[in-house]
OpenMM code with the backbone's topology and positions (N, CA, C; nanometers):
from openmm import Vec3, app, unit

residues = "MET PRO GLY TYR ASP SER GLU THR CYS HIS LYS LYS ALA ILE GLU ALA ARG GLY ALA ALA GLU HIS LYS ASN GLY GLY ARG ASP ALA ARG VAL ALA GLY HIS LEU ALA LEU ALA TRP ASP ALA LEU ALA LYS ALA LYS LYS ARG ARG GLU GLN GLY LEU PRO LYS SER LYS HIS".split()
positions = [
    Vec3(-2.6478, 1.9090, -0.3688),
    Vec3(-2.5397, 1.8897, -0.2854),
    Vec3(-2.5430, 1.7762, -0.2031),
    Vec3(-2.4319, 1.7056, -0.1957),
    Vec3(-2.4050, 1.5733, -0.1296),
    Vec3(-2.4517, 1.6138, 0.0256),
    Vec3(-2.4978, 1.4993, 0.0873),
    Vec3(-2.5216, 1.5048, 0.2293),
    Vec3(-2.3879, 1.5017, 0.3042),
    Vec3(-2.3490, 1.6205, 0.3546),
    Vec3(-2.2375, 1.6312, 0.4396),
    Vec3(-2.2683, 1.6168, 0.5850),
    Vec3(-2.1732, 1.5627, 0.6549),
    Vec3(-2.1951, 1.5525, 0.7951),
    Vec3(-2.1242, 1.6870, 0.8710),
    Vec3(-2.1394, 1.6912, 0.9910),
    Vec3(-2.0897, 1.8124, 1.0523),
    Vec3(-1.9251, 1.8171, 1.0547),
    Vec3(-1.8568, 1.7058, 1.0610),
    Vec3(-1.7384, 1.7054, 1.0478),
    Vec3(-1.6635, 1.7441, 0.9241),
    Vec3(-1.7337, 1.7168, 0.8140),
    Vec3(-1.7042, 1.7551, 0.6813),
    Vec3(-1.7102, 1.8943, 0.6672),
    Vec3(-1.8326, 1.9400, 0.7014),
    Vec3(-1.8456, 2.0878, 0.6936),
    Vec3(-1.7406, 2.1768, 0.7797),
    Vec3(-1.7107, 2.1302, 0.8969),
    Vec3(-1.5979, 2.1748, 0.9773),
    Vec3(-1.4842, 2.1985, 0.8938),
    Vec3(-1.4280, 2.0888, 0.8283),
    Vec3(-1.3090, 2.0546, 0.7685),
    Vec3(-1.3075, 2.1808, 0.6474),
    Vec3(-1.4324, 2.1842, 0.5767),
    Vec3(-1.4624, 2.2948, 0.4703),
    Vec3(-1.4323, 2.4311, 0.5298),
    Vec3(-1.4992, 2.4510, 0.6402),
    Vec3(-1.4790, 2.5889, 0.6970),
    Vec3(-1.3536, 2.6289, 0.7203),
    Vec3(-1.2419, 2.5242, 0.7725),
    Vec3(-1.1099, 2.5449, 0.7982),
    Vec3(-1.0415, 2.5658, 0.6693),
    Vec3(-1.0749, 2.4916, 0.5696),
    Vec3(-1.0029, 2.5248, 0.4271),
    Vec3(-1.0405, 2.6560, 0.3799),
    Vec3(-1.1633, 2.7005, 0.3840),
    Vec3(-1.2085, 2.8347, 0.3540),
    Vec3(-1.1357, 2.9384, 0.4295),
    Vec3(-1.1245, 2.9213, 0.5701),
    Vec3(-1.0469, 3.0227, 0.6353),
    Vec3(-0.8956, 3.0282, 0.5934),
    Vec3(-0.8342, 2.9220, 0.5537),
    Vec3(-0.7056, 2.9119, 0.5015),
    Vec3(-0.6991, 2.9927, 0.3779),
    Vec3(-0.7921, 2.9720, 0.2927),
    Vec3(-0.8071, 3.0512, 0.1557),
    Vec3(-0.7994, 3.1899, 0.1945),
    Vec3(-0.8900, 3.2382, 0.2718),
    Vec3(-0.9164, 3.3771, 0.2892),
    Vec3(-0.7917, 3.4281, 0.3503),
    Vec3(-0.7016, 3.3522, 0.4264),
    Vec3(-0.5660, 3.4142, 0.4792),
    Vec3(-0.4652, 3.4214, 0.3657),
    Vec3(-0.4775, 3.3633, 0.2659),
    Vec3(-0.3747, 3.3426, 0.1678),
    Vec3(-0.4273, 3.4561, 0.0368),
    Vec3(-0.5323, 3.5039, 0.0650),
    Vec3(-0.5768, 3.5929, -0.0567),
    Vec3(-0.5191, 3.7345, -0.0317),
    Vec3(-0.4622, 3.7669, 0.0733),
    Vec3(-0.3938, 3.9061, 0.0996),
    Vec3(-0.5054, 4.0260, 0.0896),
    Vec3(-0.6162, 4.0049, 0.1461),
    Vec3(-0.7152, 4.0802, 0.1429),
    Vec3(-0.8029, 4.1134, 0.0272),
    Vec3(-0.8850, 4.2123, -0.0009),
    Vec3(-0.9308, 4.2373, -0.1346),
    Vec3(-1.0709, 4.1478, -0.1196),
    Vec3(-1.1404, 4.1638, -0.2423),
    Vec3(-1.2629, 4.0811, -0.2617),
    Vec3(-1.2531, 3.9348, -0.2335),
    Vec3(-1.1477, 3.8780, -0.3019),
    Vec3(-1.1494, 3.7399, -0.2885),
    Vec3(-1.1504, 3.6913, -0.1514),
    Vec3(-1.0525, 3.7606, -0.0675),
    Vec3(-1.0508, 3.7289, 0.0635),
    Vec3(-1.1819, 3.7386, 0.1422),
    Vec3(-1.2536, 3.8391, 0.1143),
    Vec3(-1.3993, 3.8645, 0.1617),
    Vec3(-1.4931, 3.7461, 0.1383),
    Vec3(-1.4887, 3.7139, 0.0059),
    Vec3(-1.5540, 3.6109, -0.0405),
    Vec3(-1.5160, 3.4726, 0.0385),
    Vec3(-1.3883, 3.4500, 0.0288),
    Vec3(-1.3596, 3.3157, 0.1165),
    Vec3(-1.3909, 3.3210, 0.2664),
    Vec3(-1.3694, 3.4605, 0.3282),
    Vec3(-1.4077, 3.4648, 0.4592),
    Vec3(-1.5735, 3.4232, 0.4876),
    Vec3(-1.6474, 3.4925, 0.3979),
    Vec3(-1.8071, 3.4717, 0.4011),
    Vec3(-1.8269, 3.2972, 0.3754),
    Vec3(-1.7473, 3.2517, 0.2888),
    Vec3(-1.7671, 3.1100, 0.2531),
    Vec3(-1.7376, 3.0175, 0.3962),
    Vec3(-1.6327, 3.0721, 0.4565),
    Vec3(-1.5929, 3.0016, 0.5847),
    Vec3(-1.7049, 3.0226, 0.6742),
    Vec3(-1.7599, 3.1301, 0.6887),
    Vec3(-1.8728, 3.1571, 0.7986),
    Vec3(-1.9907, 3.0678, 0.7648),
    Vec3(-2.0072, 3.0548, 0.6408),
    Vec3(-2.1288, 2.9775, 0.5998),
    Vec3(-2.1043, 2.8257, 0.6281),
    Vec3(-1.9896, 2.7764, 0.5972),
    Vec3(-1.9541, 2.6382, 0.6308),
    Vec3(-1.9676, 2.6167, 0.7800),
    Vec3(-1.9075, 2.7019, 0.8521),
    Vec3(-1.9110, 2.7065, 1.0072),
    Vec3(-2.0579, 2.6925, 1.0499),
    Vec3(-2.1545, 2.7861, 1.0007),
    Vec3(-2.2903, 2.7798, 1.0420),
    Vec3(-2.3523, 2.6414, 1.0027),
    Vec3(-2.3235, 2.5984, 0.8900),
    Vec3(-2.3786, 2.4653, 0.8358),
    Vec3(-2.3334, 2.3484, 0.9280),
    Vec3(-2.1954, 2.3495, 0.9582),
    Vec3(-2.1453, 2.2484, 1.0545),
    Vec3(-2.2167, 2.2500, 1.1834),
    Vec3(-2.2473, 2.3708, 1.2396),
    Vec3(-2.3063, 2.3885, 1.3775),
    Vec3(-2.4498, 2.3297, 1.3623),
    Vec3(-2.5082, 2.3632, 1.2547),
    Vec3(-2.6725, 2.2986, 1.2447),
    Vec3(-2.6608, 2.1576, 1.2309),
    Vec3(-2.5703, 2.1057, 1.1400),
    Vec3(-2.5544, 1.9636, 1.1218),
    Vec3(-2.5203, 1.8892, 1.2508),
    Vec3(-2.4421, 1.9525, 1.3393),
    Vec3(-2.4063, 1.8821, 1.4640),
    Vec3(-2.5312, 1.8739, 1.5555),
    Vec3(-2.6147, 1.9942, 1.5591),
    Vec3(-2.7326, 2.0047, 1.6417),
    Vec3(-2.8133, 1.9023, 1.5902),
    Vec3(-2.8480, 1.8751, 1.4668),
    Vec3(-2.9078, 1.7651, 1.3938),
    Vec3(-2.8686, 1.6214, 1.4502),
    Vec3(-2.7465, 1.6145, 1.4219),
    Vec3(-2.6996, 1.4858, 1.4523),
    Vec3(-2.7074, 1.4371, 1.6120),
    Vec3(-2.7292, 1.5428, 1.7059),
    Vec3(-2.7434, 1.5377, 1.8289),
    Vec3(-2.8911, 1.5013, 1.8645),
    Vec3(-2.9747, 1.5215, 1.7692),
    Vec3(-3.1136, 1.5214, 1.8009),
    Vec3(-3.1741, 1.6531, 1.8716),
    Vec3(-3.0965, 1.7566, 1.8582),
    Vec3(-3.1505, 1.8903, 1.9194),
    Vec3(-3.2441, 1.9631, 1.8167),
    Vec3(-3.3136, 2.0417, 1.8772),
    Vec3(-3.4073, 2.1413, 1.7837),
    Vec3(-3.3066, 2.2110, 1.6815),
    Vec3(-3.3629, 2.2631, 1.5804),
    Vec3(-3.2829, 2.3331, 1.4679),
    Vec3(-3.2354, 2.4666, 1.5276),
    Vec3(-3.3062, 2.5358, 1.6142),
    Vec3(-3.2483, 2.6620, 1.6699),
    Vec3(-3.2742, 2.6695, 1.8263),
    Vec3(-3.1765, 2.7421, 1.8893),
    Vec3(-3.1742, 2.7570, 2.0137),
    Vec3(-3.3049, 2.8495, 2.0761),
    Vec3(-3.3707, 2.9238, 1.9608),
    Vec3(-3.4708, 3.0130, 2.0016),
    Vec3(-3.6045, 2.9582, 2.0017),
] * unit.nanometer
topology = app.Topology()
chain = topology.addChain("A")
for resn in residues:
    res = topology.addResidue(resn, chain)
    for name in ("N", "CA", "C"):
        topology.addAtom(name, app.Element.getBySymbol(name[0]), res)
């Protein structure tokens, strides 16, 4: 997997959310929704790392 920065991950999350909305429900929409959540979590983690913060708040 290429080294994506937080902004790229955030854009991919937005794209996946858009795909989920266009799937009209069902399994494909759920998969796209889960993908959006995963990209969003990755964007947050990358942002924390870019800011020099610890990996987790806990």
